[in-house]
C-alpha positions as CSV (number, residue, x, y, z in Angstrom):
1,M,55.5,-52.6,67.5
2,G,54.3,-55.3,70.0
3,R,57.5,-57.2,69.6
4,S,59.7,-54.3,70.2
5,R,62.2,-54.6,73.1
6,Y,61.7,-50.9,73.9
7,L,58.0,-51.5,74.6
8,R,56.7,-52.5,78.0
9,A,52.9,-52.6,77.5
10,V,50.2,-51.9,74.9
11,H,47.0,-50.2,76.0
12,P,43.9,-50.6,73.8
13,G,42.5,-47.3,72.5
14,P,38.9,-46.1,72.5
15,A,36.4,-48.7,71.3
16,G,35.3,-47.9,67.9
17,G,38.2,-45.6,67.1
18,L,38.8,-41.9,67.7
19,D,36.4,-39.2,66.7
20,P,38.1,-35.7,66.9
21,E,34.7,-34.1,67.3
22,T,34.0,-36.1,70.5
23,P,37.2,-36.5,72.3
24,E,35.4,-37.6,75.5
25,T,35.9,-41.3,74.5
26,L,39.7,-40.7,74.3
27,L,39.5,-38.9,77.7
28,E,37.9,-41.9,79.4
29,C,40.4,-44.2,77.7
30,L,43.4,-42.2,78.9
31,V,42.0,-41.9,82.5
32,G,41.8,-45.7,82.7
33,V,45.5,-46.0,81.2
34,S,46.7,-43.5,83.8
35,E,45.1,-45.5,86.6
36,R,46.7,-48.7,85.3
37,I,50.1,-47.1,85.1
38,G,49.8,-45.6,88.6
39,R,51.9,-42.6,88.2
40,Q,52.2,-39.5,86.0
41,A,53.4,-40.3,82.6
42,V,54.5,-38.4,79.4
43,L,52.1,-38.4,76.6
44,V,53.2,-37.9,73.0
45,A,50.7,-37.9,70.1
46,M,52.1,-39.6,67.1
47,D,49.5,-38.5,64.4
48,D,47.6,-35.4,63.6
49,L,44.2,-36.8,64.8
50,S,45.6,-37.7,68.2
51,A,47.4,-34.4,68.5
52,I,44.2,-32.6,67.9
53,A,42.1,-34.7,70.3
54,V,44.7,-34.6,73.1
55,A,45.1,-30.8,72.9
56,R,41.3,-30.5,73.4
57,I,41.3,-32.6,76.6
58,A,44.7,-31.6,78.0
59,P,43.2,-29.6,80.8
60,M,41.3,-32.6,82.1
61,L,44.5,-34.8,82.0
62,D,46.5,-32.5,84.3
63,G,48.1,-34.4,87.1
64,R,47.8,-37.7,85.1
65,F,50.0,-36.9,82.1
66,R,52.8,-34.5,81.2
67,I,51.7,-33.0,77.8
68,P,53.3,-30.1,76.0
69,H,51.2,-27.0,76.6
70,Q,49.6,-25.7,73.4
71,P,47.6,-22.4,72.9
72,D,43.9,-23.1,72.4
73,G,43.2,-25.2,69.3
74,L,46.8,-24.7,67.9
75,P,47.2,-28.3,66.6
76,A,43.9,-28.2,64.8
77,R,44.7,-24.8,63.3
78,V,48.1,-25.6,61.9
79,A,46.8,-29.1,60.7
80,D,43.8,-27.4,58.9
81,K,45.3,-26.7,55.5
82,A,43.0,-23.7,54.9
83,E,44.0,-22.1,58.3
84,L,47.6,-22.8,57.6
85,S,47.4,-20.9,54.3
86,R,46.0,-17.9,56.1
87,L,48.7,-18.0,58.8
88,C,51.4,-18.2,56.2
89,A,49.8,-15.1,54.4
90,R,49.7,-13.2,57.6
91,W,53.3,-13.9,58.6
92,D,54.9,-13.6,55.2
93,V,55.8,-17.4,55.2
94,P,56.2,-18.5,51.6
95,H,53.4,-21.0,50.7
96,P,52.1,-22.3,47.3
97,E,49.4,-19.9,45.8
98,T,46.2,-21.2,47.3
99,V,42.5,-20.7,46.3
100,I,39.6,-21.8,48.4
101,P,36.6,-22.0,45.9
102,A,33.1,-21.3,47.0
103,S,31.4,-23.2,44.2
104,G,32.0,-25.8,41.5
105,A,32.5,-22.9,38.9
106,E,35.0,-21.2,41.0
107,A,36.9,-24.4,41.4
108,A,37.0,-24.9,37.7
109,E,38.1,-21.2,37.0
110,A,40.7,-21.5,39.7
111,A,42.2,-24.5,38.2
112,W,42.6,-22.7,34.9
113,R,44.1,-19.6,36.6
114,L,46.6,-21.5,38.7
115,G,47.7,-23.5,35.7
116,L,46.9,-27.2,35.2
117,P,47.8,-29.5,36.8
118,V,46.9,-28.2,40.2
119,V,47.0,-29.8,43.7
120,A,43.6,-30.3,45.4
121,K,43.6,-30.8,49.2
122,W,40.8,-31.2,51.8
123,S,41.5,-28.7,54.5
124,R,40.8,-31.4,57.3
125,P,41.9,-34.7,56.0
126,W,41.2,-36.5,59.3
127,L,37.5,-36.0,58.7
128,L,37.4,-37.9,55.3
129,P,35.1,-40.9,55.5
130,A,36.6,-44.3,55.2
131,G,35.9,-46.1,51.9
132,A,34.6,-43.1,50.1
133,G,37.5,-43.0,47.6
134,L,38.6,-39.6,48.7
135,R,42.2,-38.8,49.2
136,S,43.7,-36.1,51.3
137,T,45.7,-34.8,48.3
138,T,44.9,-35.2,44.6
139,L,46.7,-34.0,41.4
140,V,43.9,-32.5,39.2
141,H,44.5,-32.4,35.5
142,T,41.3,-30.8,34.1
143,A,39.0,-28.0,35.2
144,A,36.1,-30.5,35.1
145,E,37.9,-32.7,37.5
146,A,38.3,-29.8,39.9
147,R,34.5,-29.1,39.6
148,R,33.6,-32.7,40.3
149,L,35.9,-32.9,43.3
150,Y,34.3,-29.7,44.7
151,E,30.8,-31.3,44.4
152,R,31.8,-33.8,47.0
153,T,32.5,-31.2,49.6
154,E,29.7,-32.2,51.9
155,E,30.8,-35.8,51.7
156,A,34.4,-35.0,52.6
157,G,33.4,-32.9,55.7
158,S,35.7,-29.9,55.0
159,R,36.6,-27.4,52.4
160,L,38.5,-28.0,49.2
161,L,41.7,-26.1,48.5
162,L,43.4,-25.7,45.1
163,Q,47.2,-25.0,45.1
164,R,49.7,-24.1,42.4
165,F,51.6,-27.3,41.5
166,L,55.4,-27.1,42.3
167,P,57.2,-29.6,40.3
168,A,59.4,-32.1,42.1
169,G,63.0,-32.6,41.2
170,T,66.6,-33.1,42.5
171,D,67.0,-31.0,45.7
172,T,63.4,-29.7,45.9
173,D,61.9,-31.6,48.8
174,W,63.1,-30.7,52.2
175,F,61.7,-31.1,55.8
176,F,62.2,-29.6,59.2
177,H,61.8,-31.4,62.5
178,G,62.0,-29.7,65.9
179,A,61.2,-30.1,69.6
180,F,60.2,-26.9,71.5
181,G,59.9,-26.0,75.1
182,R,57.9,-23.1,76.5
183,G,57.4,-20.1,74.3
184,G,58.8,-21.8,71.2
185,H,62.3,-22.2,72.6
186,P,64.1,-24.9,70.5
187,L,65.5,-28.0,72.3
188,L,66.5,-29.9,69.3
189,A,66.0,-28.8,65.6
190,G,67.3,-29.7,62.1
191,S,66.6,-29.6,58.4
192,G,66.8,-32.5,56.0
193,R,66.4,-33.4,52.3
194,K,64.1,-36.1,50.9
195,E,66.2,-38.0,48.5
196,L,63.7,-40.7,47.7
197,S,59.9,-40.9,48.3
198,W,57.0,-43.3,47.7
199,P,55.0,-42.9,45.7
200,V,57.9,-41.5,43.7
201,R,58.3,-37.7,43.9
202,T,55.0,-37.2,45.7
203,G,54.8,-39.5,48.8
204,L,56.4,-40.0,52.3
205,T,60.1,-40.1,52.8
206,A,61.7,-43.4,51.7
207,V,65.3,-42.1,52.1
208,G,66.2,-38.8,53.8
209,R,69.5,-37.2,54.8
210,W,70.1,-34.6,57.6
211,L,71.5,-31.6,55.9
212,P,71.7,-28.1,57.4
213,D,70.0,-25.4,55.2
214,P,69.7,-21.9,56.7
215,A,66.5,-20.9,54.8
216,V,64.7,-24.1,55.9
217,E,65.9,-23.8,59.5
218,E,65.2,-20.1,59.7
219,A,61.6,-20.6,58.3
220,G,60.9,-23.5,60.9
221,L,62.3,-21.6,63.9
222,R,60.5,-18.4,63.0
223,L,57.1,-20.2,62.6
224,A,57.5,-21.9,65.9
225,R,58.4,-18.7,67.7
226,R,55.5,-16.7,66.4
227,L,53.0,-19.6,67.1
228,G,54.4,-19.9,70.7
229,Y,54.7,-23.6,69.8
230,Q,55.4,-26.1,72.5
231,G,56.0,-29.8,71.5
232,I,57.2,-31.6,68.4
233,L,56.5,-30.6,64.8
234,D,57.3,-31.7,61.4
235,L,57.3,-29.3,58.5
236,D,57.5,-30.1,54.7
237,F,58.9,-27.6,52.2
238,R,59.3,-27.6,48.5
239,R,61.7,-25.4,46.5
240,D,60.1,-23.6,43.6
241,E,61.6,-22.7,40.3
242,T,63.2,-19.4,41.7
243,G,64.9,-21.2,44.7
244,C,62.3,-20.1,47.2
245,F,61.3,-22.8,49.9
246,R,57.5,-22.9,50.3
247,L,55.9,-24.6,53.3
248,V,53.5,-27.2,52.0
249,D,52.5,-29.0,55.2
250,F,52.5,-28.6,59.0
251,N,52.3,-31.7,61.1
252,P,51.9,-31.1,64.9
253,R,53.6,-34.2,65.9
254,P,56.7,-36.2,65.2
255,G,57.3,-37.2,61.5
256,A,57.7,-40.8,60.5
257,Q,61.4,-40.1,59.9
258,F,62.0,-38.4,63.2
259,R,64.9,-40.8,64.0
260,L,66.9,-39.2,61.3
261,F,67.6,-36.3,63.6
262,T,69.5,-38.3,66.2
263,D,72.8,-37.1,67.5
264,T,75.8,-39.3,68.4
265,G,74.5,-39.7,72.0
266,G,71.0,-40.9,70.8
267,L,69.2,-37.7,71.4
268,D,66.2,-37.3,69.1
269,V,63.1,-34.9,69.3
270,V,61.1,-37.3,71.3
271,Q,63.7,-37.9,73.9
272,A,64.4,-34.2,74.1
273,M,60.6,-33.6,74.6
274,Y,60.6,-36.2,77.4
275,L,63.6,-34.7,79.2
276,D,62.0,-31.1,79.1
277,L,58.5,-32.4,80.2
278,T,60.1,-34.3,83.2
279,G,62.1,-31.2,84.3
280,Q,65.5,-32.8,83.3
281,R,68.3,-30.9,81.4
282,V,68.3,-31.3,77.7
283,P,71.9,-32.0,76.6
284,E,73.6,-30.0,73.9
285,P,73.1,-31.9,70.7
286,A,76.5,-33.4,69.5
287,G,77.0,-34.5,65.8
288,G,74.6,-36.3,63.6
289,L,74.8,-34.2,60.4
290,G,74.8,-36.2,57.2
291,R,72.9,-39.1,58.8
292,V,70.7,-41.1,56.6
293,F,67.2,-42.5,57.2
294,V,66.0,-45.5,55.1
295,A,62.5,-47.0,55.2
296,E,63.7,-50.2,53.7
297,N,60.7,-51.5,51.8
298,Y,59.7,-48.1,50.5
299,A,63.2,-47.2,49.6
300,L,63.8,-50.4,47.6
301,L,60.6,-50.0,45.7
302,A,61.3,-46.2,45.0
303,A,64.8,-47.1,43.8
304,V,63.5,-49.8,41.5
305,R,60.8,-47.5,40.1
306,G,63.2,-44.6,39.8
307,R,66.1,-46.7,38.6
308,Q,68.6,-45.1,41.0
309,L,70.1,-45.6,44.4
310,P,70.5,-42.5,46.5
311,W,73.8,-43.8,48.0
312,R,75.3,-43.9,44.6
313,R,73.7,-40.6,43.5
314,A,75.3,-38.8,46.4
315,A,78.7,-40.2,45.6
316,E,78.7,-38.5,42.2
317,G,80.8,-35.7,43.6
318,R,78.8,-32.7,43.0
319,A,80.0,-29.5,44.7
320,S,78.2,-28.2,47.8
321,V,76.4,-24.9,47.9
322,P,78.2,-22.3,49.9
323,A,76.4,-21.4,53.2
324,P,76.4,-17.6,52.6
325,A,74.7,-18.0,49.2
326,R,72.0,-20.3,50.9
327,A,71.6,-18.0,53.9
328,G,70.2,-15.2,51.7
329,E,67.3,-17.3,50.6
330,A,65.5,-17.1,54.1
331,G,62.3,-18.2,52.5
332,H,62.1,-15.5,49.8
333,G,64.5,-17.0,47.0
334,R,67.6,-15.7,45.5
335,A,67.9,-12.1,44.3
336,G,66.8,-11.7,40.7
337,G,65.3,-15.0,40.4
338,E,68.6,-16.9,40.1
339,R,68.4,-20.5,39.6
340,P,69.0,-22.8,42.6
341,G,72.6,-24.0,42.8
342,P,74.0,-27.6,42.8
343,V,73.0,-30.1,45.4
344,R,74.9,-30.1,48.7
345,V,76.5,-33.5,49.2
346,A,77.6,-34.6,52.7
347,P,81.3,-35.1,53.3
348,R,82.4,-38.6,52.9
349,A,83.2,-38.8,56.6
350,E,79.6,-38.0,57.4
351,R,78.1,-40.7,55.1
352,G,77.3,-44.3,55.9
353,R,75.4,-43.7,59.3
354,V,72.0,-45.1,58.4
355,E,68.9,-45.4,60.4
356,A,66.8,-48.3,59.0
357,A,63.1,-48.8,59.5
358,W,60.7,-51.5,58.1
359,F,57.1,-50.5,57.6
360,A,55.7,-53.6,55.9
361,A,53.8,-54.6,59.0
362,D,51.9,-51.4,58.8
363,D,51.4,-51.4,55.1
364,P,52.1,-54.7,53.2
365,M,51.3,-53.2,49.7
366,P,54.7,-51.6,49.1
367,F,56.4,-54.9,50.0
368,L,54.2,-56.8,47.7
369,A,54.8,-54.3,44.9
370,M,58.5,-54.3,45.5
371,L,58.4,-58.1,45.2
372,A,56.5,-57.9,42.0
373,A,58.9,-55.3,40.6
374,F,62.0,-57.4,41.4
375,L,60.4,-60.5,39.9
376,G,59.5,-58.5,36.7
377,R,63.1,-57.3,36.4
378,G,64.3,-60.8,37.0
379,A,62.1,-62.1,34.2
380,G,63.4,-59.3,31.9
381,K,66.9,-60.3,32.5
382,G,66.1,-64.0,31.8
383,V,64.5,-63.0,28.5
384,R,67.6,-61.0,27.6
385,A,69.9,-63.8,28.5
386,L,68.0,-66.2,26.2
387,R,68.3,-63.6,23.4
388,G,72.0,-63.3,24.0
389,V,71.8,-59.7,25.4
390,P,74.2,-59.0,28.3
391,A,72.6,-57.8,31.5
392,H,73.3,-54.4,33.0
393,G,75.8,-54.1,35.9
394,R,74.3,-54.5,39.3
395,R,74.3,-51.6,41.8
396,T,74.8,-52.5,45.4
397,A,74.6,-50.4,48.6
398,R,75.5,-51.2,52.1
399,A,73.6,-49.7,55.2
400,V,74.6,-49.7,58.8
401,V,72.0,-49.4,61.5
402,R,73.3,-47.3,64.3
403,A,72.1,-48.0,67.9
404,P,71.4,-45.2,70.4
405,R,74.5,-44.2,72.4
406,Q,74.8,-43.0,76.0
407,R,75.8,-39.4,76.4
408,A,78.0,-37.6,78.9
409,R,76.3,-35.6,81.7
410,G,76.5,-31.9,82.4
411,L,76.1,-30.5,78.9
412,T,74.1,-27.3,78.4
413,P,71.1,-27.1,76.2
414,S,71.4,-25.7,72.7
415,A,69.4,-25.7,69.5
416,T,72.5,-25.8,67.1
417,P,74.1,-29.1,66.5
418,A,77.7,-29.3,67.3
419,A,80.4,-31.1,65.3
420,P,80.4,-34.8,65.2
421,S,82.2,-36.5,68.1
422,A,85.4,-38.2,67.2
423,T,85.0,-41.1,69.7
424,P,81.5,-42.4,70.0
425,A,80.2,-43.6,73.3
426,T,79.3,-47.2,74.1
427,P,75.8,-48.3,73.1
428,A,73.4,-48.5,76.0
429,A,69.8,-49.7,76.3
430,P,67.2,-47.2,77.6
431,A,66.5,-47.2,81.3
432,E,62.9,-48.1,81.0
433,P,60.7,-49.3,78.1
434,D,57.9,-47.1,76.8
435,E,54.2,-47.9,76.7
436,L,52.0,-47.4,73.8
437,V,48.3,-46.4,73.5
438,T,46.9,-47.9,70.2
439,R,43.7,-46.6,68.5
């Protein structure tokens, strides 16, 4: 990040890190940053912990930073997985069946009742102590394992949740990104499908595609409207066996793949939020459907482990699901428990626009694992050659990185993406680089 041409300066975060229970250290740090900048700036939290802490001190930063206004404690409420479960139940938002046990015996009984394996989550993962060996989400295979995990509740700092496991598969993992103005008014929003993840079938987005789905979009917009949400959010959904999209996670900040939702003029959720907070008109989104996001090191490793490349899989020519059939899902599944239809594939004209990212600097382990996997496959091919066994054909894929483009003025705001522009504008650099506060 420090070598990015879009970055003007890096400001160190609070000494000793950020404690969400004592955000005063972050307040002192941001006041110092504001004085060094010398004018009011836009502040965008990029992880759950920062979003929760910034919301708590937002009134004391008035006049120094432009921050999306959130109702009291809203980021902490939606990031708390136990509170999110209650909100979903209250507003009839489909959510995996969830149990919050009050004892180890209840945890073991709930694991049996939900059906093993079950998903175990700590309600406030940002409180997990470093080096304790506790993960925010764990797949539990036995009732005894659920009991042992519950016994570490005091160490974890928050409650344990057990959720029914929703199997992963083709066309099951979707996400929704949006930027919202006052009262939950959508500035830019879109749904996408996770085509590869790392770790395989359970982790972050390694390859994602911007695809419209009425059920996912309706659920995301409805939730933001009921919360009165202002700011950027990232929602994760998983389709169950009946075709119902169930909300599995709510992140009150930009997702790592937010650049997937970038129109032909370069507008993404962060830029839309910036324009809204600075009193500028947010242009009408133009095009972008079918766009692909690739985290290169994670994607290559996931492709090697999964033995498939999403670009080739998308080219298999499967028929798309008609919009009227998908619109009827609206978070409740198809009538009569009908099985989900075939995967929607973006038209050929919409494929090929790829936003690439490289995360090895943040986490070198996937890069090293990818290297080991490739070396292992190379060794296997060498052994087969010595034995006279022909090697398999090689799959190749080409990705194009698309730079942001300058947009025309005078467009009216809208939450619905328009058709792709036939003549893309000339690429242009941003007017001013951004500044980053690290923690």
